[in-house]
N, C-alpha and C positions, 0 to 999 in steps of 0.2 A: 808881276809874279803871279803864276797860276795856283791852283788849289791841290794839285797832285804832287805828292812827295815820295821821294826814293828813300828807303831806309835800309842800309847796308850793315853788315856786322851782326845780324841776328843769330842767336843761338839756334842750332839745328832742331831744337825741340819747340821753337816758337809757333804759335798758332794764329789764325786769324782773329780769334776773339781776345787773345792777350795783346796783340797789336792795336786793336780797336780800344781796349781799356787803357793802354799806355798813352794813346793820343787824345781820348776823350777828355782828359783833365785840361786840355788846351782849346776845346772848341767842339763843334759838332762833326762827327766823322761819318762822311757819306758812305765810303767803303773802305775796307783794309783787306789785303790779300798777301799772304806769304807765298812767294813763288816756289813751287815744288818741282822735283825730277818727274818727268812724265813716265818713266819706267818704274822707278822705285817708290814714288810718292813722298820721298823725304825732302825736307826744306833744302833749299839751295843757299840759305843764308841772307836772303835779302827779300824785300817786299816793297809794296806800294800801299799809300794811305791817300785818300781823297778826303779833304776838308771842305765844308760847306762854302767858306770865303777865303779869299787869298790873305786877308788879315789873320785868320785864325791858323792858316798854313805857316805864315811867317813867324807867329808866336810859337808854334810847335817845333819848327826848325831851330829857332834861337834856344828854346828851352832843353830840346832833347839831343842836339848835336853834340857828340862827345860824352853822353851820358852812358851808363852801364845797364845791361839787361843780362842777367844770369852770368856775370863775370866777362861779358864780351863789351867792348866799346862800340857804340853806334855810330854810324855815319848817317846824318840825316840832312838832306837838301832837295831842292826843287828838282822834280823829275824832268828830265829832258825828253822831248819827243822821240818816239821810236824812229830809228833810220830805216829806210826801206831795204830789204834784203835782196840779194841777188837770187836767180833761179834755184840753184841748189841740186839740180839734176846732174847728168854726167857733164864733165868738163870738156870732153872733146880731145883731150890730150891723150897721152899714153902711146903704146906701141903702134896702134893703127890709126892715130890721128883723130878724125872726126866721129868715131864710134862705129863706122861702117867696117865690115871685115873685108879684108883684101886678100887675094890669092897671092901667095909668096913665090910661086913657081911660074 
């Protein structure tokens, strides 16, 4: 088990420091980050915590999974590695196919 933890179900008012405080009772918190919307800056309701050892991470997951934070039930488990994303540009589909403009006449 790694030491990076996914935390879901966070209240939208949650901050990085609140997340640090919540997990600090179970070991040394290396980092805690609430994921925010890049346009509005509002919390997206989840975050990640990195503990210094996998044993501390396991203890925190066991203790905090299903617990409440400001009336919301937390989902706490080992973070999975981020999967690579595809390009994200134009798909090449649509009326003209590959993105190039064609003369219809």
